[in-house]
N, C-alpha and C positions, 0 to 999 in steps of 0.2 A: 556286301559291305565288309564281312569278316575277312574275305580275301584281300580287299584293299588295305585293311588294317595290317594284315600279315606282311604285305609288300612294304608298307611304311616301316614296320619294325625291322624288316630285313635290311632296308637301306640304311637305317640308323646303326644297326648292328655291324653291318659291313664297314661303315665308316669308322665306327669305334675300334674295330679290330685292325683296320688299316692303320689308324693313328697309333695304336699300341705297338704294332709290328714294325712300323716305319717311324718310330718316335724321333730318332735322330734326324731323319730327313725333314720331318715337320718342324722341329726346332731350328734346323739350319735354314729352312725356307723363311720362317718368320724373322730370323736374324738378318737375312739378306733383304727382305722387304723393308725392315726398319732402317737399316743402314742406307739402302738405295733411296728410300723415301726422304730421309734426312738430307742426303746429299742433293737430291733433286730440289727439295724445298729451299736449300741454301742457294743453289745455282739459278733456279728458275722461279722461285716463289714470288708472289706479289705482296702488297702491303694491305693491312687491314685499315680501311678508311670508312667512316660513317657517311655514306652518300645518301642524302635524303631526297628521294624522288617520289612523286605521287601521280602516276599517269592518269590522265583524264580529269584532273582537278583544275579549278580556275587558277590557283596559285602556280601550278606547274606550267600551265599555258602561258602565264605572264612571264615566268622565269625563262621559258624557251624563247619568247618574243624578245626579251632583253638580250639574251645571248646572241640572237641573230642580228638584231638591229642596234643595240645599245650596249656593247660589251663592257664599256667603261663603268656601267652601273650594275653589271651582272656578277662581278667577282666577289670574293669573300671580303669581309670588313673586320678591321680591328679598330677599337676606339682608344684614343689616348686622352685620359682625363687629367686635368690640372686643377689643383686647389691652391690658391694663394690668399690667405686671410687678409693681407693688406691691399689686395686688388689685382685683378688679372692684367689691367693695362700697364701697371708698373713693372710687370714681369714679362712684357712682350718680347724683349731681346732673348731672354732665356728660353721662352716657349718656341720662338722661331728657330733658335739654335737646335733644339731637340728635334723639331720637324725636319730641319735640313739634314741632320745626321741620319734620320730614318730614311729620307729620300736617297741619300748617298750610300748608306751602308747596308740597308736591308734589301735583299734581292726580291724580284717579282712584284714590286710596288708599282701599281698602275697610276695612282693619283693620290694626293693628300688634300683633304679639305680642311683649311685652317680656320680656327675660330675668328680670326680677324678678317676673313674674306666671306664667310657665310653668315647671314643674319640668323639669330637665335642660337648660335653656338656658344654664347657667353650667358651665364645665369643672370637673372634680373638683379641680384645683389652684387654682381660683378666679381665674385670670389671664385667661381668654378667655371672652367671652360672645357670644351671637348673638341677634339680633332678626329677626323675619320680617315683611316688609312685603307685604301682600296687596293686589293691584290688582283693579279691577272688570273688567279685560280679561284674556284669555289672555296668556301671556308674549310670544307672537309679535305680539300686537296692541297692546301698550303703546306709545304714540307715542315715537319716537326722542328728541324733545326732553325728554320726561318723564324718560326714563332718564338722559340727559345732565345734567339738572338735579339728579337725585339724586346722581350722581357728583360734581358740583361742590359740592354741599352737604356731602358727607362729606369731601371734600378740604379744605374750609374748616374743618371741625371738628377735623381731626387736628392733633396737635402732639407734640413729643418726650415719650415716656412715655405717650401716649394715642393708640394706633393705631386708625384707623377705616377699614375696607375694605368696599366694596359688592360683592356677588356674587350668585349665583343666576342663573336662566334669563333674567330680564328684563335684567340687565346683560350677560350673555354674548351675547344676541341683538343688543344695540345697541352693544356696544363694538367696533365694526369701523371701522378706519381706511379712508378712501377712497384708492384707489391706481389711477392710470391706466396699468396694465401694458400695455395694448394699444398705446400710443404707441411703446414700445420694440420691439414686434414689427413695427410698421409701418416704423420706421426701418431695422431689419434687412432687411425685405423690399425696401425701396428699393435698398439696396446689392446684394442678391442678384440682383435683376432687372437692375440696371445691368450686372453681370458677365455674366449669362446672355444679355442682348439686345445689350449694347453701345450702347444708344440710350436717351436720356432720354424720348423720345416713346413708344417701345415699352414702357418701364418704367412710364410714367404711366398707360397704359390699364388694366392690371389693378388698379393701386392705386386709381385713381379709381372703377372699376366696383365694387370691393370695398367702398369707403366708401359709395357710393350704396346698395349692397345692405344693408350693415350698418345704416345710418341708417333705411332703410325697414323692415327686419326688427325693429329695436328699437322703432320707432314702433308697429308692429302688436302687438308683445307688450305694450307699455305700455298701449295701448288695451284689449287683452283682459284685462289685470290688473284692470280695473274689475269684471269678473265672475268671473275665474279667479284662484285663489290661487297665483301663481307664487312659488317660494322667493326668499329675500332675495338670493341670489347669482346669480339668473337672468340679470341683465344682464351680469355678468362671464362667465358660462358662454356666453351667446349671442355675446358679442363674441369670445371665444376661438375658437368654432367658426365664426362668420360671417366673421371676417377670414381665417382659414385657408382655408376652402373657397372663399370669394369670390375671393381672389387666384388660387388654384389653377385654378378653373374657367375664369376669363377668360384666365389664362396659357395654357391649352391651346388656346383659340380663337385667341389672338394668334399663337401659335407656328405653327399650321397656315396662318393667313393669310399670315404672312411667308414660309413655305415656298412657297406658291403665287405670291406676288409675285416672289420670287427666281427662280422657274421661268419668269417672263415672262408670266404670265397677267394679264388685265385686272383692275381693282380689283373690279368686280362679280362676276366669276367666282371671284376669290380669296375674296370674302365667302361666296359659295355653297359653295365647297369647305370652308371653315372650319366653316360651320354644319352642312353635311351629313356631315361626318366627325367632327371633334372635338366639334362641337355635339351630335351624337348621343351620343357617349361621355359628355359632361357630363350630358345629360338622363338617361341610364340610371343613371350613377353616383349622381347626386343623388337619384333616386327610390329607389335601394337604401338610401342613407344615411337618407333620411326614413322608409322602411319599417322599418329597423332601430331608429330612434328610437321610432317608434310601437309597435313590438313590446313596449316597456316597459310598455304599458298592461296586459299580462297579469299583471304583478306585483301588482296590486291595492293599490298605494301611491299615493294621490292626489298627494303632493308630487313623487314620481318621474315620474308621468304628466305633470304640468304642466311639469316641467323638460324632459322629452322633447319636449313640444309646442313649447317655446321653441326647442329645437335643430332640430326639423323645419321650423319656420317660416323660420329664417334660412337653412337649406340650400336650401329650395325657392325662396326669394327670390333666392339666389345663382345658382341654375339659370336663373331667369327673366332675370336681369341678363345672364348669359353668352350667352343666346340672343337678346337684343334690344339692350340698351344697348351691350354690347361690340362686336358687329358694326356697330352704327350709328356708334360712334366710329371704328372701323376704316375705314368707308366715308367718313367725313369726312376722316381723315388720308390715306387711300389710300397712295400710294407714299412719302409723307412719314413713314410709320410708323418709318422708320430715321433720321429727322432727329435732330440734336443728338447726334452719335455720340460715344461715349467712347473715347479712344485705347486701343489694344491689346486691347480686349475685343469688338469687333464680330465677330459670327459669323453664318454662314449656317445655314439649317435643312435638314432632309431627310437622305437616306442618302448617306454619303460613305465609300467603302471605305478612305480614308486616315485616317479618324477613329480616335482611340484607343479609342472605344467598340466600333468594328467589330473592331479587333485584339483587344481584350479578350474579346469574345464568341467569336471564333474560337479564342483560346487556351483558353477554358473548354470549348468544344466538343471540342477536341482531347484534353482530359483530364477528362471529365465526372465520373468517380467521385471523384477526390480533392476536387474543388470541391464536389460534392454532400455528401460526408461532412464536409468542413470547415464548410460553412455550416450543415448540420443539427446538428453538434456544438456550434457556438457558440450556436445557439438553445436547445438543451437545457440548456447550462450556465447561460445567462441565466435560464431558467425554473425552475431547481432551487429557489430560495427559496420558490417558490409552494407547495411541499409543507408549509411551516411557516406558511402564512398564517393569521392570527387576525383574525376580523372583529368589529367592534364599533362603537359610536358614540363618537367623541372628545368629551371634555367639557372643562371649565375646567382640569382638571389637565394637559391637553396643550397649553395655550395658552402664550403668551410669559410668562416669569416677571415681566415688568414690568407686565402687565395687572392691573387691579383684580380681575377675576373669578378669575384664577389666585392672587393673593395671598389673597383671601378663602377660596378652596378649600383652600389650604395651611394657613391658620390653623385652619379647622374640623377638618381632619384631625389637626392637632397637638393641638387641645384636646379633641376629642370622639371621635376615631377615624375611620378612612377611610370607614366605611359611612355616616356622617352626611351625606356629600356625595351619597348616592344613596338617600334614604329611600323606603320602600315604603308606599303608602297602602292600607289595607284598608277598602274601602267596603262597609258592611253595609246591605242592604235589610231594615228591621225592621218592615214593615207588619203582619206577623203576630205582633208582640211582640218584645221585645229580651232575652228570657231567655237567648239563646245568646251574648250579648256577653261576659259574664264568663268563660264556658267558652272562648271564642275567645282572650281575653287570656291565660288560663292555658296553653292549648296553644301559643300563639305564644311565650310566655316560656320554655317548655320545649323549644323547637325548636333544635337545633344550628345555629349560624350566625347567631343573632339576638342582638344586643348589648343592645337596649333596646326596650320596648314601652310606648306611652303608654296612658292610660286612654281609653276611647271618648268621643268628642265628638259629642253628638246635635244634630241640627238642631231649630229651634223646634217643628216638628210632631211630632218624636219618631219619624219613620218612616225616617230615614237616619242612620247613624253613621259616623264616621271614626276609624280606629285607625292610628297611625303606628308603623311597624316600622323600626328601625335595624339593618341587617346588620353583621356583624363585618368584612366585606370591602368593598373599594372597588367602585364601580359596574361597572367594566370587568372585574372578576375573574370567572373562570368559576364560582367557588363561589357568587357572587351569582345567576348564572343558574340554577344548580341549586337554590338556595334558593327562588326564585320558582316554579319548577316543583313543588317539594315542597310549598310552601304551597297551591298551587292543587289539586294532585292528591291530597293526603293530609290535611294539617293542617286546612285550612278545610272540607274535606268532612266531617270528624268534628265540627267545631264547629257545622255547620248542621243539627243534628238537630231543633231546635225550629221549623223553618220559616224561619229567617233564611237569607238568601243573601249570600255574601261574594264580593267581587271584589278582585283585586290590581291596583293601578294605580300611578301615579306615573311620572316621567320614565324611570327605569331599567326598570320593568316594560314601559312602552310600547316602549322600544328593544329589549327582548328579544322582544316580540311581533313587531316589524318584522323582526328577524333570522330568527325562525322562519318568517314568511311568505315572506321572500326565499328561504330555503333550500328551501322546499317548491315554489316556482314557478320557480326558476331553470331547471330542465330544460325547461319549456315555452318559455321565452325562447330557449334554445340551439337546441332542435329547430326552433322556428318560423323564426328568423332564418336559420339554416344551411340549412334545407330550402327556404325560399323563394328564397334567394340561389342555391342549387344549381340549382333549376328555371330561374330567369331566365338564369343563365350558360349552362346547357345549351341553352336556346332561342336564345340569342344567338349562341354560337360553334359550335352543332351538334356538341358534343363532350361526352360524359360525363366523359372523362378530364380535360379542362381544368377543368371545373366542380369535380370532386372534388379535384383538385390545388390549386385556388384556396382551397377551404374548409380543407384541411389546412394550407396555408401561412399563411393568415390566423390560424388557431388557434395556430400556432407563434409568430407575431409577438405575438399577444395574451398568450400564456403568458410570453414574454420580458418584456413590459411589466409583467405581474403580479409577476414575480420581482424586477424592479428596484424596484418600489413597496414590496414587503415588505422588501427590503434597506435602503432609505433610511428609511422611515417606521416600520417595526416593529423592525428590528434597529438602526437609528440610524446606518447607514453614511453619513457625510457630512451627516447631518441638521443639525448645527450650522452648516454652510455656508449653509443656506437658512432657518435660524431655526425649526426644529421639533425637538421632543423625541420620544422613543420612545412608541409607543402602537399601538393596533390599527389595521388598515386599515378605513376607513369602510365600514360594512356594505353600503351601496348602491353603492360604487365599482366592484366587479367587474362587476356587471350593466350599469351605465352605460358603463363602459369597453368592455365587450364589444359593446354595441350601436353605440357610436360608432366603435370601431376596426374592427369587421367591415365597417361601411359605408365608412369612409375607406380601409381596405386594399383594398376592392373597387374604389375609384377607380383606384388604380395598376394593379390587375389588368386592369381594363377598358382603360385607356389603353395599356398595353403589349401585351396579347394581341390587342386589336382591330387594332393596327398589324401585329402578327405575322401575324394571319389575313389582313389585307389583302394583305400581301406574299406569303403562301402562295397566295392565290387568283390572284395574278399569275404566280408562278413554279412552283408545284407542288412546291417543294423546301423541306422543313421546316427543314433546317439553315440554308439561305440566308435563309429568311424570319425565323428567329430573330435572325440576325446583323443583317439590315437593320432589323427591328423594334426591336431594342435600340439600334441606332445612331441611329435616327430619334427615339426617345423617351427615351433614357437621360439626356440633358442636361436636357430639360425636366422629367422626373420628379425628377431630382436637385435641380433648382432649386425645383420645387414642394414637395418634401419639406423642403428646407432652410428655405423660408419657413414651412411649417407647424411645423417643429421650433422655430424661433426665436420664433414667435408663442406657442406653448404654453409654452416655457421662460420667456418674459417674465412670464407669470402666476405663476411660482414666486417672483418678487420681491414679490408682494403679501402681505397680512397673513393671508388666510384659509387655514387648513390644508387644508380639503377642495379648494380651488382649486389649491393647491400639489400635492396628490396627483394631481388631474386633469392638471396641467401636466407633471409628471414622467412619469406613465404614458403619456399620449398622445404626448409627444415621443419617448419611448423606442420605442414601437411604430412610429411613422412612420419614425424613423431606421433601425430594424432592417428594416422592410418595404421601404424604398426602396434599401437597400444590400445587406444579406445576402440578402434574399429575391429582389428583382427583378433585381439585377445578377449574383448568383452562383447562387442556387438555381434560378430559373426557366430560364436557359439550359442549365444542366447537366442538370436533370431532363428537359427537353424533348428534349435531344440523346439521352439514354438511352432515352426512349420512342419516338423516331422517328415513324413514321407512325401509331403508336398514339395519339399526341396527339389525333388527329381521329376516334377511334372513336365511333360512334354507332349504337345498335341501330336497325334499320330500322323496327320498330314504334313506337319512341319518336320517331323522326324524323317519322313520319306524324302523330302526335297533338299534338306541341308546335308552337305558333306560331313563325314565323320572325322573330326580332327582330334583324335586322342592326343593328349599331351603326355601323359604317362603311358608307358607301354601296356597294352591290354593284357589281362591275365589269361591263363590257360583256358578259362571258361568262355573265351571269345567275347568278353566285355559284359556278360550278364553277372549280376550279383550272386554270390554264393547263397545256398539255402534253397528253400522251396520257391515255387513259382510266385507265391504271394509276396515275396520280398523283392520282386523286380521293380525297376523304376517305373513310376506312374506315367502312363500315356493316356491321352484322351481315348475313351472307349475301353480301357482296360481296368475295370473295377470302379470307375467314377465317371461322372458326367464330364463331357468335353467343353 
C-alpha cells in the first residue's frame, strides 16, 4: 500500500515539475485550445433548444403517433388572444385581418384555427376570442426570429379597445430576455479575492483561470449541441457552475502555493506542494461533482441528462485548468504572486495559533454540545418548509405580469376558464375502426373535472383521431393530475372496447408523466450518489465515521436549501423582491440541486477534512488537528463560499424563473455549508467523537484502495507519536 502511495505522489510530483519547467508551453497550449474551441463553436456549434422527450411514457407514445400519422396536429402552437369589450363579432374584420397577416408574413405556419370557424373559441360573454397558430416544427424548434416576428405583428395590430396578445408554448419558449448575470458574480469575486489575498496578482490568477475554463467549457458544449439537445438555459446553467467551481478550484491551489512561498520554499517546490496537496483535493472533489451530475442519467429524462452533461463538462474543465494552467501561471509569477498589494488586506497563509479561526475552533471544542445543538437546530428550522414542498412545472401563469405569454394566459383563464391553459389531447389509434370515438366523447363529457370536450378530429387516412379535453382546473392543480390518471386508468379503458386505443397527451399530461418518472427514480439517484461518495470518502480518509458524517451533513445543507426555495418560490416570502410570483417548485429542481449540492458540499468537506487529516498524521492529536485544519482552511473556504454564493445570487437578477430557483437554492446551501456546517458543526462533532473520528473496520481497510488526497507524510501515512495514537481500526484497541 505504501509503495502504491509513493507511486501516486511521484506521478503528481512529476506532473507539477513538468508544468513548472514547461510553463510557457502549457500556457500556449491552453490559449490554442481556447481560440480553436471558440472558432469551432462559431463555425460548427449547434443551438440550445429545450426538447422535452420522455421515452416510454404514454404522452410520448401519443406524440410520436401524431408525428407519424397526423403531423398537422403535432407541431408547436401559439395562441393569439383577442379582447374586445364591445363584442368579438363587431371586430371580426380586424381579427381576420390579423390572422391573414400571420398566414402571409410568418414563416413555417402549418395552419390557423380561427375563432369564427371552431366552436368554443369565443368566450360565453362574447368579449374574448382565441385563435391557434400551428407551426410545422415542435414548439421548442420554432426559430426565435419567427416567434419574435409574431410578437411584433400582434403589437402592431393592438390599439385601444382591441387587445391582441400572443401566448402559448412557442411564445413562452422564445420570450426570454438576455441577461449577463455572470458579470455581476465576477465583479463580486474580484473584491472578495482582493480582501482574501490582499494582492491584485493573487486575485487575478483564479479569475483568469476560471474565465479560461468557462470559455473552453462553453465552446465544448456549443460544439456538442450540434448533435445533443441541450436545454435553452444550458449556457446560463454552465456559466453559473463553471464560474463558481473554476474560481474555487484555482483559489485552493493559489492558497497552498502562497503558503509554501511564505514558508521560504523555492518556486518549483511551492508549485509541487500546491499540486500534490490542494491539486489532489481539487481532482477528487471535481470527480465527485462530475459523478454526481452524471448520476442524473438514471432519471430517464433526456433534457435532464443533457443539462447534467453540460455541468459535468465545465466542472472537469475547471479541474484540468486548476491542475495545469493555474500552476503554470503561478510558476510564471513566482514570488511576485503577492505583487500589487492592497493596503490593510494582505495576509499570510497556513496555521497561526493567534488567528481568530484558531481561537474560534478552540472555543467550540471547549463547549461542543451547545455548538452542535445550535448548528443542528438552525439547519432543521431552515429545512422545515421542505415538508410542504409541492412539485410541478411552472407555466406562463408564473411569469412576469408584463410578459405577453402571461397576459395571454390571464385572458384565456378569464374568458374560458383556468383549464383552457392546459388542454389534454386524447389521441386515438383507430386502425381497427372508429366506432369507439363517440362512446369516448360521451364518457369524457360525463367525467367529473371535465369542462368541455371537442368532437373528434380525424386525419385524412381516418386511422388517427384527436379529441381535446378542457379540465375545470388549472394545469398546476393537483385535481388536474388526478383527472389525467383517472382518464388513463378508468374512463378511456372503458371506451376502448371496439379495438380503439386511446392515449392522453399534451403539455400538461407530459409534465405529469415527467413528475411521475422523477418520483419513481429519485431513490436510485439518492442511493447511488450517497453510496458512491461514502465509498470514495472512506477510501480517501480511511474512516467510516468521517464519510458517514459528511453524508449526513451534506443532506442537512441540502434540506436547508430546499426549505428556503419552498419559502421563497412556493410561499412567496420575498418573491416580489426578485420578480417572481408564487407557484410550485420546478419538478426537476430537487434532483438537480441534490446532485449539484452533494458534489459542491463534498468540495468543502474534502478541503477541510483533508487538511485536518494531514495535521492529524503529523501530530496524532485529533483536537489539535481540527484546530490547525480549520485555521488553515477556514479563510479560504469562506472566501471560496462567498464567491460561489455571489455568483449564484447574481443569476437571481436574470429573467428565467428556473435559473432564479437554482440561484437561491445553490447560494443558500453553499452559505449554510461553509458557515453553520464547516465552521460550527464539523469542529463540535469531531470533538465529541474524539479518536472515533478515524474508526475503520480492519476488513474494510484491507479491501478499499488507498486514495490519499493530501500527499502522505514521510511516516508512510501513520500518525506521529506513539502507537496508541494510530487511527482506530476494528480489533486495534476496541471492539469491531
